[in-house]
PDB file of N, CA, C, O and CB in Angstrom:
ATOM      1  N   MET A   1     123.618  82.443 101.900  1.00  0.00           N
ATOM      2  CA  MET A   1     123.602  83.093 102.448  1.00  0.00           C
ATOM      3  C   MET A   1     123.943  84.721 101.680  1.00  0.00           C
ATOM      4  O   MET A   1     123.912  85.852 102.165  1.00  0.00           O
ATOM      5  CB  MET A   1     124.219  82.480 103.320  1.00  0.00           C
ATOM      6  N   TYR A   2     124.239  84.271 100.409  1.00  0.00           N
ATOM      7  CA  TYR A   2     124.443  86.055  99.787  1.00  0.00           C
ATOM      8  C   TYR A   2     123.031  86.027  98.934  1.00  0.00           C
ATOM      9  O   TYR A   2     122.777  87.006  98.231  1.00  0.00           O
ATOM     10  CB  TYR A   2     126.220  86.471  98.430  1.00  0.00           C
ATOM     11  N   GLU A   3     121.572  84.272  99.015  1.00  0.00           N
ATOM     12  CA  GLU A   3     120.833  84.967  98.733  1.00  0.00           C
ATOM     13  C   GLU A   3     120.263  86.025  99.616  1.00  0.00           C
ATOM     14  O   GLU A   3     120.231  87.071  98.968  1.00  0.00           O
ATOM     15  CB  GLU A   3     120.190  84.316  98.321  1.00  0.00           C
ATOM     16  N   ILE A   4     119.872  86.167 100.635  1.00  0.00           N
ATOM     17  CA  ILE A   4     119.398  86.344 101.183  1.00  0.00           C
ATOM     18  C   ILE A   4     119.606  87.791 101.244  1.00  0.00           C
ATOM     19  O   ILE A   4     118.606  88.500 101.364  1.00  0.00           O
ATOM     20  CB  ILE A   4     119.474  85.578 101.882  1.00  0.00           C
ATOM     21  N   PHE A   5     121.374  88.610 101.144  1.00  0.00           N
ATOM     22  CA  PHE A   5     121.312  89.817 101.092  1.00  0.00           C
ATOM     23  C   PHE A   5     121.159  90.324  99.603  1.00  0.00           C
ATOM     24  O   PHE A   5     121.260  91.535  99.404  1.00  0.00           O
ATOM     25  CB  PHE A   5     122.392  90.277 101.779  1.00  0.00           C
ATOM     26  N   ALA A   6     120.902  89.391  98.452  1.00  0.00           N
ATOM     27  CA  ALA A   6     120.758  90.043  97.523  1.00  0.00           C
ATOM     28  C   ALA A   6     119.642  90.016  97.453  1.00  0.00           C
ATOM     29  O   ALA A   6     119.534  90.380  96.281  1.00  0.00           O
ATOM     30  CB  ALA A   6     121.322  89.829  96.608  1.00  0.00           C
ATOM     31  N   LEU A   7     118.150  89.793  97.957  1.00  0.00           N
ATOM     32  CA  LEU A   7     116.930  89.323  97.694  1.00  0.00           C
ATOM     33  C   LEU A   7     116.697  91.195  98.855  1.00  0.00           C
ATOM     34  O   LEU A   7     115.843  92.069  98.705  1.00  0.00           O
ATOM     35  CB  LEU A   7     116.394  87.182  98.312  1.00  0.00           C
ATOM     36  N   THR A   8     117.915  91.117  99.927  1.00  0.00           N
ATOM     37  CA  THR A   8     117.454  92.978 100.578  1.00  0.00           C
ATOM     38  C   THR A   8     117.932  92.994  99.831  1.00  0.00           C
ATOM     39  O   THR A   8     118.621  92.003 100.075  1.00  0.00           O
ATOM     40  CB  THR A   8     117.750  94.045 101.875  1.00  0.00           C
ATOM     41  N   VAL A   9     118.437  93.490  98.417  1.00  0.00           N
ATOM     42  CA  VAL A   9     119.586  94.252  97.988  1.00  0.00           C
ATOM     43  C   VAL A   9     118.159  94.878  97.082  1.00  0.00           C
ATOM     44  O   VAL A   9     117.785  96.023  96.830  1.00  0.00           O
ATOM     45  CB  VAL A   9     121.257  93.384  97.181  1.00  0.00           C
ATOM     46  N   LEU A  10     117.665  93.656  96.788  1.00  0.00           N
ATOM     47  CA  LEU A  10     116.405  93.968  94.992  1.00  0.00           C
ATOM     48  C   LEU A  10     114.882  95.254  96.113  1.00  0.00           C
ATOM     49  O   LEU A  10     114.221  96.255  95.837  1.00  0.00           O
ATOM     50  CB  LEU A  10     114.963  91.034  94.033  1.00  0.00           C
ATOM     51  N   LEU A  11     115.107  94.010  97.761  1.00  0.00           N
ATOM     52  CA  LEU A  11     113.839  95.175  97.549  1.00  0.00           C
ATOM     53  C   LEU A  11     114.192  96.388  98.367  1.00  0.00           C
ATOM     54  O   LEU A  11     113.161  97.009  98.627  1.00  0.00           O
ATOM     55  CB  LEU A  11     112.223  94.619  98.122  1.00  0.00           C
ATOM     56  N   ILE A  12     115.982  97.331  99.202  1.00  0.00           N
ATOM     57  CA  ILE A  12     115.613  98.908  98.760  1.00  0.00           C
ATOM     58  C   ILE A  12     115.191  98.848  97.315  1.00  0.00           C
ATOM     59  O   ILE A  12     114.003  98.825  96.992  1.00  0.00           O
ATOM     60  CB  ILE A  12     116.975 100.039  98.891  1.00  0.00           C
ATOM     61  N   VAL A  13     116.526  98.815  96.152  1.00  0.00           N
ATOM     62  CA  VAL A  13     116.378  98.529  95.246  1.00  0.00           C
ATOM     63  C   VAL A  13     114.465  99.529  94.565  1.00  0.00           C
ATOM     64  O   VAL A  13     114.004 100.481  93.934  1.00  0.00           O
ATOM     65  CB  VAL A  13     116.689  96.876  95.505  1.00  0.00           C
ATOM     66  N   ALA A  14     114.156  98.388  95.308  1.00  0.00           N
ATOM     67  CA  ALA A  14     113.028  98.266  94.351  1.00  0.00           C
ATOM     68  C   ALA A  14     111.348  99.584  95.039  1.00  0.00           C
ATOM     69  O   ALA A  14     110.340  99.991  94.461  1.00  0.00           O
ATOM     70  CB  ALA A  14     112.610  96.094  94.422  1.00  0.00           C
ATOM     71  N   SER A  15     112.111  99.865  97.001  1.00  0.00           N
ATOM     72  CA  SER A  15     111.186 100.033  97.002  1.00  0.00           C
ATOM     73  C   SER A  15     111.693 101.740  97.224  1.00  0.00           C
ATOM     74  O   SER A  15     111.051 102.500  97.950  1.00  0.00           O
ATOM     75  CB  SER A  15     110.366  99.085  97.852  1.00  0.00           C
ATOM     76  N   LEU A  16     112.876 102.147  96.508  1.00  0.00           N
ATOM     77  CA  LEU A  16     113.716 103.408  96.519  1.00  0.00           C
ATOM     78  C   LEU A  16     113.239 103.723  94.821  1.00  0.00           C
ATOM     79  O   LEU A  16     113.335 104.914  94.523  1.00  0.00           O
ATOM     80  CB  LEU A  16     115.702 103.126  96.938  1.00  0.00           C
ATOM     81  N   GLY A  17     112.630 102.585  93.442  1.00  0.00           N
ATOM     82  CA  GLY A  17     111.648 102.482  92.691  1.00  0.00           C
ATOM     83  C   GLY A  17     110.444 103.522  93.241  1.00  0.00           C
ATOM     84  O   GLY A  17     109.935 104.544  92.779  1.00  0.00           O
ATOM     85  N   PHE A  18     110.278 102.837  94.304  1.00  0.00           N
ATOM     86  CA  PHE A  18     108.674 103.149  94.007  1.00  0.00           C
ATOM     87  C   PHE A  18     108.191 104.635  94.513  1.00  0.00           C
ATOM     88  O   PHE A  18     107.276 105.281  94.003  1.00  0.00           O
ATOM     89  CB  PHE A  18     107.675 101.966  94.866  1.00  0.00           C
ATOM     90  N   GLY A  19     109.186 105.129  95.877  1.00  0.00           N
ATOM     91  CA  GLY A  19     109.293 106.989  96.311  1.00  0.00           C
ATOM     92  C   GLY A  19     110.097 107.110  94.958  1.00  0.00           C
ATOM     93  O   GLY A  19     110.068 108.275  94.561  1.00  0.00           O
ATOM     94  N   PHE A  20     110.741 106.343  94.203  1.00  0.00           N
ATOM     95  CA  PHE A  20     111.407 107.808  92.855  1.00  0.00           C
ATOM     96  C   PHE A  20     109.691 108.036  92.031  1.00  0.00           C
ATOM     97  O   PHE A  20     109.037 109.078  92.045  1.00  0.00           O
ATOM     98  CB  PHE A  20     113.238 106.849  90.981  1.00  0.00           C
ATOM     99  N   MET A  21     109.390 107.027  91.527  1.00  0.00           N
ATOM    100  CA  MET A  21     108.656 107.020  90.397  1.00  0.00           C
ATOM    101  C   MET A  21     107.002 108.072  91.481  1.00  0.00           C
ATOM    102  O   MET A  21     106.627 109.096  90.910  1.00  0.00           O
ATOM    103  CB  MET A  21     108.444 104.895  89.625  1.00  0.00           C
ATOM    104  N   SER A  22     106.373 107.768  92.625  1.00  0.00           N
ATOM    105  CA  SER A  22     105.637 108.439  93.761  1.00  0.00           C
ATOM    106  C   SER A  22     106.015 110.216  93.364  1.00  0.00           C
ATOM    107  O   SER A  22     105.135 110.872  92.807  1.00  0.00           O
ATOM    108  CB  SER A  22     106.345 107.780  95.532  1.00  0.00           C
ATOM    109  N   PHE A  23     107.001 110.694  93.612  1.00  0.00           N
ATOM    110  CA  PHE A  23     108.169 111.501  93.786  1.00  0.00           C
ATOM    111  C   PHE A  23     107.750 112.200  92.648  1.00  0.00           C
ATOM    112  O   PHE A  23     106.786 112.954  92.787  1.00  0.00           O
ATOM    113  CB  PHE A  23     109.665 110.850  93.827  1.00  0.00           C
ATOM    114  N   PHE A  24     108.625 112.039  90.842  1.00  0.00           N
ATOM    115  CA  PHE A  24     108.317 112.113  90.151  1.00  0.00           C
ATOM    116  C   PHE A  24     106.563 112.736  89.370  1.00  0.00           C
ATOM    117  O   PHE A  24     106.326 113.852  88.909  1.00  0.00           O
ATOM    118  CB  PHE A  24     108.874 111.253  90.215  1.00  0.00           C
ATOM    119  N   ILE A  25     105.363 111.213  89.508  1.00  0.00           N
ATOM    120  CA  ILE A  25     104.301 111.993  89.228  1.00  0.00           C
ATOM    121  C   ILE A  25     104.169 112.729  90.306  1.00  0.00           C
ATOM    122  O   ILE A  25     103.008 113.127  90.210  1.00  0.00           O
ATOM    123  CB  ILE A  25     103.158 111.350  88.882  1.00  0.00           C
ATOM    124  N   LYS A  26     104.534 113.093  91.105  1.00  0.00           N
ATOM    125  CA  LYS A  26     103.471 113.686  91.904  1.00  0.00           C
ATOM    126  C   LYS A  26     104.122 115.542  91.622  1.00  0.00           C
ATOM    127  O   LYS A  26     103.464 116.412  92.194  1.00  0.00           O
ATOM    128  CB  LYS A  26     103.478 112.891  93.884  1.00  0.00           C
ATOM    129  N   SER A  27     104.994 115.866  91.018  1.00  0.00           N
ATOM    130  CA  SER A  27     105.859 116.699  90.966  1.00  0.00           C
ATOM    131  C   SER A  27     105.511 117.056  88.991  1.00  0.00           C
ATOM    132  O   SER A  27     105.169 118.167  88.587  1.00  0.00           O
ATOM    133  CB  SER A  27     107.486 115.974  91.656  1.00  0.00           C
ATOM    134  N   VAL A  28     105.744 115.635  87.927  1.00  0.00           N
ATOM    135  CA  VAL A  28     104.976 116.048  86.672  1.00  0.00           C
ATOM    136  C   VAL A  28     103.412 116.381  86.362  1.00  0.00           C
ATOM    137  O   VAL A  28     102.928 116.587  85.249  1.00  0.00           O
ATOM    138  CB  VAL A  28     105.217 115.098  85.900  1.00  0.00           C
ATOM    139  N   ASN A  29     102.704 116.383  87.686  1.00  0.00           N
ATOM    140  CA  ASN A  29     101.358 115.770  86.940  1.00  0.00           C
ATOM    141  C   ASN A  29     100.929 116.200  88.743  1.00  0.00           C
ATOM    142  O   ASN A  29     100.710 115.092  89.231  1.00  0.00           O
ATOM    143  CB  ASN A  29     101.283 113.589  86.033  1.00  0.00           C
ATOM    144  N   PRO A  30     100.730 117.247  89.851  1.00  0.00           N
ATOM    145  CA  PRO A  30     101.410 117.177  90.965  1.00  0.00           C
ATOM    146  C   PRO A  30      98.972 117.105  91.361  1.00  0.00           C
ATOM    147  O   PRO A  30      98.631 116.540  92.400  1.00  0.00           O
ATOM    148  CB  PRO A  30     103.083 118.915  91.512  1.00  0.00           C
ATOM    149  N   ASN A  31      98.120 117.550  90.666  1.00  0.00           N
ATOM    150  CA  ASN A  31      96.721 116.698  89.896  1.00  0.00           C
ATOM    151  C   ASN A  31      96.976 114.905  89.851  1.00  0.00           C
ATOM    152  O   ASN A  31      95.870 114.921  90.390  1.00  0.00           O
ATOM    153  CB  ASN A  31      96.571 117.336  87.895  1.00  0.00           C
ATOM    154  N   ALA A  32      97.152 114.212  89.796  1.00  0.00           N
ATOM    155  CA  ALA A  32      97.797 112.917  89.603  1.00  0.00           C
ATOM    156  C   ALA A  32      96.852 112.273  91.032  1.00  0.00           C
ATOM    157  O   ALA A  32      97.222 112.690  92.130  1.00  0.00           O
ATOM    158  CB  ALA A  32      99.825 112.961  89.676  1.00  0.00           C
ATOM    159  N   GLU A  33      95.332 111.005  90.988  1.00  0.00           N
ATOM    160  CA  GLU A  33      94.943 111.109  91.769  1.00  0.00           C
ATOM    161  C   GLU A  33      95.873 110.034  92.556  1.00  0.00           C
ATOM    162  O   GLU A  33      96.593 109.162  92.071  1.00  0.00           O
ATOM    163  CB  GLU A  33      93.682 111.147  91.599  1.00  0.00           C
ATOM    164  N   LYS A  34      95.615 110.395  94.069  1.00  0.00           N
ATOM    165  CA  LYS A  34      96.627 109.600  94.833  1.00  0.00           C
ATOM    166  C   LYS A  34      96.250 107.943  94.049  1.00  0.00           C
ATOM    167  O   LYS A  34      97.206 107.626  93.341  1.00  0.00           O
ATOM    168  CB  LYS A  34      96.305 109.750  96.843  1.00  0.00           C
ATOM    169  N   ASP A  35      95.295 107.039  94.028  1.00  0.00           N
ATOM    170  CA  ASP A  35      95.426 105.666  93.682  1.00  0.00           C
ATOM    171  C   ASP A  35      96.399 105.986  92.733  1.00  0.00           C
ATOM    172  O   ASP A  35      97.613 105.877  92.909  1.00  0.00           O
ATOM    173  CB  ASP A  35      94.150 104.838  93.196  1.00  0.00           C
ATOM    174  N   HIS A  36      95.654 106.515  91.384  1.00  0.00           N
ATOM    175  CA  HIS A  36      96.903 105.970  90.461  1.00  0.00           C
ATOM    176  C   HIS A  36      98.207 106.486  90.453  1.00  0.00           C
ATOM    177  O   HIS A  36      98.982 106.154  89.556  1.00  0.00           O
ATOM    178  CB  HIS A  36      96.626 106.077  89.151  1.00  0.00           C
ATOM    179  N   ARG A  37      98.571 107.325  91.421  1.00  0.00           N
ATOM    180  CA  ARG A  37      99.551 107.234  91.462  1.00  0.00           C
ATOM    181  C   ARG A  37     100.795 106.411  92.463  1.00  0.00           C
ATOM    182  O   ARG A  37     102.023 106.367  92.541  1.00  0.00           O
ATOM    183  CB  ARG A  37      99.469 108.170  91.348  1.00  0.00           C
ATOM    184  N   ASN A  38      99.477 105.765  93.200  1.00  0.00           N
ATOM    185  CA  ASN A  38     100.462 105.353  94.070  1.00  0.00           C
ATOM    186  C   ASN A  38     100.425 103.194  92.788  1.00  0.00           C
ATOM    187  O   ASN A  38     101.461 102.546  92.642  1.00  0.00           O
ATOM    188  CB  ASN A  38      99.640 105.569  96.505  1.00  0.00           C
ATOM    189  N   TRP A  39      98.799 102.641  92.091  1.00  0.00           N
ATOM    190  CA  TRP A  39      99.940 102.283  91.208  1.00  0.00           C
ATOM    191  C   TRP A  39     100.146 102.097  89.876  1.00  0.00           C
ATOM    192  O   TRP A  39      99.474 101.186  89.391  1.00  0.00           O
ATOM    193  CB  TRP A  39     100.296 101.400  91.509  1.00  0.00           C
ATOM    194  N   ALA A  40     100.975 102.767  89.032  1.00  0.00           N
ATOM    195  CA  ALA A  40     102.397 103.323  88.808  1.00  0.00           C
ATOM    196  C   ALA A  40     102.893 103.352  89.424  1.00  0.00           C
ATOM    197  O   ALA A  40     103.933 103.722  88.879  1.00  0.00           O
ATOM    198  CB  ALA A  40     102.732 104.198  88.484  1.00  0.00           C
ATOM    199  N   SER A  41     103.171 103.200  90.776  1.00  0.00           N
ATOM    200  CA  SER A  41     104.741 103.173  91.699  1.00  0.00           C
ATOM    201  C   SER A  41     104.583 102.496  91.976  1.00  0.00           C
ATOM    202  O   SER A  41     104.656 102.807  93.165  1.00  0.00           O
ATOM    203  CB  SER A  41     105.359 103.862  92.696  1.00  0.00           C
ATOM    204  N   LEU A  42     104.283 101.220  91.989  1.00  0.00           N
ATOM    205  CA  LEU A  42     103.948  99.971  92.332  1.00  0.00           C
ATOM    206  C   LEU A  42     104.152  98.973  91.031  1.00  0.00           C
ATOM    207  O   LEU A  42     104.545  97.808  90.967  1.00  0.00           O
ATOM    208  CB  LEU A  42     102.501 100.015  92.885  1.00  0.00           C
ATOM    209  N   PHE A  43     103.962  99.389  90.584  1.00  0.00           N
ATOM    210  CA  PHE A  43     104.163  99.220  89.182  1.00  0.00           C
ATOM    211  C   PHE A  43     105.511  99.490  88.407  1.00  0.00           C
ATOM    212  O   PHE A  43     105.672  98.885  87.347  1.00  0.00           O
ATOM    213  CB  PHE A  43     103.251  99.990  88.640  1.00  0.00           C
ATOM    214  N   PHE A  44     106.240 100.129  88.737  1.00  0.00           N
ATOM    215  CA  PHE A  44     107.256 100.143  88.996  1.00  0.00           C
ATOM    216  C   PHE A  44     108.598 100.014  89.536  1.00  0.00           C
ATOM    217  O   PHE A  44     109.739 100.133  89.088  1.00  0.00           O
ATOM    218  CB  PHE A  44     107.083 100.339  88.937  1.00  0.00           C
ATOM    219  N   ALA A  45     108.013  99.702  90.766  1.00  0.00           N
ATOM    220  CA  ALA A  45     108.615  99.185  91.349  1.00  0.00           C
ATOM    221  C   ALA A  45     109.022  97.967  91.401  1.00  0.00           C
ATOM    222  O   ALA A  45     110.031  97.621  92.016  1.00  0.00           O
ATOM    223  CB  ALA A  45     108.339  99.429  91.956  1.00  0.00           C
ATOM    224  N   VAL A  46     107.896  96.818  90.435  1.00  0.00           N
ATOM    225  CA  VAL A  46     107.669  95.574  89.808  1.00  0.00           C
ATOM    226  C   VAL A  46     108.751  95.427  89.031  1.00  0.00           C
ATOM    227  O   VAL A  46     109.716  94.711  89.299  1.00  0.00           O
ATOM    228  CB  VAL A  46     106.445  95.445  89.067  1.00  0.00           C
ATOM    229  N   LEU A  47     108.601  96.140  87.999  1.00  0.00           N
ATOM    230  CA  LEU A  47     109.611  96.123  87.904  1.00  0.00           C
ATOM    231  C   LEU A  47     110.645  96.285  87.573  1.00  0.00           C
ATOM    232  O   LEU A  47     111.278  95.698  86.695  1.00  0.00           O
ATOM    233  CB  LEU A  47     109.613  95.888  87.922  1.00  0.00           C
ATOM    234  N   VAL A  48     110.926  97.065  88.208  1.00  0.00           N
ATOM    235  CA  VAL A  48     112.533  96.984  88.863  1.00  0.00           C
ATOM    236  C   VAL A  48     113.047  96.116  88.976  1.00  0.00           C
ATOM    237  O   VAL A  48     114.074  95.682  88.455  1.00  0.00           O
ATOM    238  CB  VAL A  48     112.843  97.318  89.963  1.00  0.00           C
ATOM    239  N   PHE A  49     112.115  95.598  89.971  1.00  0.00           N
ATOM    240  CA  PHE A  49     112.617  93.737  91.016  1.00  0.00           C
ATOM    241  C   PHE A  49     113.271  92.542  90.329  1.00  0.00           C
ATOM    242  O   PHE A  49     114.111  91.657  90.492  1.00  0.00           O
ATOM    243  CB  PHE A  49     111.074  92.727  91.622  1.00  0.00           C
ATOM    244  N   LEU A  50     112.119  93.191  89.201  1.00  0.00           N
ATOM    245  CA  LEU A  50     111.855  91.869  88.377  1.00  0.00           C
ATOM    246  C   LEU A  50     113.365  92.040  87.188  1.00  0.00           C
ATOM    247  O   LEU A  50     114.113  91.212  86.668  1.00  0.00           O
ATOM    248  CB  LEU A  50     109.891  91.934  87.415  1.00  0.00           C
ATOM    249  N   MET A  51     113.300  93.144  87.155  1.00  0.00           N
ATOM    250  CA  MET A  51     114.695  93.508  86.403  1.00  0.00           C
ATOM    251  C   MET A  51     115.475  93.065  86.609  1.00  0.00           C
ATOM    252  O   MET A  51     116.065  92.186  85.980  1.00  0.00           O
ATOM    253  CB  MET A  51     115.216  94.463  86.390  1.00  0.00           C
ATOM    254  N   PHE A  52     115.774  93.685  87.831  1.00  0.00           N
ATOM    255  CA  PHE A  52     117.451  92.785  89.151  1.00  0.00           C
ATOM    256  C   PHE A  52     117.205  92.043  89.452  1.00  0.00           C
ATOM    257  O   PHE A  52     118.216  91.602  90.000  1.00  0.00           O
ATOM    258  CB  PHE A  52     118.123  93.158  90.593  1.00  0.00           C
ATOM    259  N   GLY A  53     116.289  91.214  89.582  1.00  0.00           N
ATOM    260  CA  GLY A  53     116.829  90.452  89.917  1.00  0.00           C
ATOM    261  C   GLY A  53     116.670  89.175  89.032  1.00  0.00           C
ATOM    262  O   GLY A  53     116.798  88.000  89.377  1.00  0.00           O
ATOM    263  N   PHE A  54     116.374  89.668  87.866  1.00  0.00           N
ATOM    264  CA  PHE A  54     116.795  88.525  86.659  1.00  0.00           C
ATOM    265  C   PHE A  54     118.191  88.252  86.426  1.00  0.00           C
ATOM    266  O   PHE A  54     118.825  87.222  86.199  1.00  0.00           O
ATOM    267  CB  PHE A  54     116.314  88.947  85.237  1.00  0.00           C
ATOM    268  N   PHE A  55     118.746  90.511  86.649  1.00  0.00           N
ATOM    269  CA  PHE A  55     120.874  90.588  86.531  1.00  0.00           C
ATOM    270  C   PHE A  55     121.252  89.452  87.245  1.00  0.00           C
ATOM    271  O   PHE A  55     122.021  88.606  86.787  1.00  0.00           O
ATOM    272  CB  PHE A  55     121.925  92.157  87.503  1.00  0.00           C
ATOM    273  N   LEU A  56     120.581  89.384  88.698  1.00  0.00           N
ATOM    274  CA  LEU A  56     121.895  88.685  89.600  1.00  0.00           C
ATOM    275  C   LEU A  56     121.476  87.228  89.317  1.00  0.00           C
ATOM    276  O   LEU A  56     122.290  86.339  89.570  1.00  0.00           O
ATOM    277  CB  LEU A  56     121.987  89.079  91.552  1.00  0.00           C
ATOM    278  N   LEU A  57     119.765  86.789  88.601  1.00  0.00           N
ATOM    279  CA  LEU A  57     119.514  85.483  88.423  1.00  0.00           C
ATOM    280  C   LEU A  57     120.743  84.650  87.019  1.00  0.00           C
ATOM    281  O   LEU A  57     121.279  83.549  87.145  1.00  0.00           O
ATOM    282  CB  LEU A  57     117.723  85.524  88.025  1.00  0.00           C
ATOM    283  N   MET A  58     120.876  85.509  85.914  1.00  0.00           N
ATOM    284  CA  MET A  58     121.745  85.056  85.518  1.00  0.00           C
ATOM    285  C   MET A  58     123.721  85.346  85.969  1.00  0.00           C
ATOM    286  O   MET A  58     124.614  84.590  85.586  1.00  0.00           O
ATOM    287  CB  MET A  58     121.222  85.328  84.380  1.00  0.00           C
ATOM    288  N   SER A  59     123.936  86.616  86.838  1.00  0.00           N
ATOM    289  CA  SER A  59     124.755  87.109  87.980  1.00  0.00           C
ATOM    290  C   SER A  59     125.459  85.537  87.976  1.00  0.00           C
ATOM    291  O   SER A  59     126.359  84.892  87.439  1.00  0.00           O
ATOM    292  CB  SER A  59     123.795  87.769  89.583  1.00  0.00           C
ATOM    293  N   MET A  60     124.489  85.434  88.866  1.00  0.00           N
ATOM    294  CA  MET A  60     125.038  83.900  89.632  1.00  0.00           C
ATOM    295  C   MET A  60     124.462  82.583  88.880  1.00  0.00           C
ATOM    296  O   MET A  60     123.986  81.609  89.465  1.00  0.00           O
ATOM    297  CB  MET A  60     124.402  83.758  91.411  1.00  0.00           C
ATOM    298  N   SER A  61     124.586  82.727  87.532  1.00  0.00           N
ATOM    299  CA  SER A  61     124.506  80.908  87.559  1.00  0.00           C
ATOM    300  C   SER A  61     125.842  81.082  86.157  1.00  0.00           C
ATOM    301  O   SER A  61     126.233  80.120  85.496  1.00  0.00           O
ATOM    302  CB  SER A  61     122.257  79.825  86.925  1.00  0.00           C
ATOM    303  N   LEU A  62     126.250  82.264  86.008  1.00  0.00           N
ATOM    304  CA  LEU A  62     127.829  82.808  85.614  1.00  0.00           C
ATOM    305  C   LEU A  62     128.848  81.464  86.688  1.00  0.00           C
ATOM    306  O   LEU A  62     130.079  81.486  86.697  1.00  0.00           O
ATOM    307  CB  LEU A  62     128.143  85.066  86.371  1.00  0.00           C
TER     308      LEU A  62
END
């Protein structure tokens, strides 16, 4: 049960990271192409998901 909750939290954090990064890129460079902005935001969201997932696995193994 804890794993499902943790995965849900990870997905929420990653989606917030995606939205934040998209907003940040749009505010810094309004002329950025939408494709590039989406790929950069997706890359950031995947990094956040993996980083928080790694820390979650480490905390569960303690």
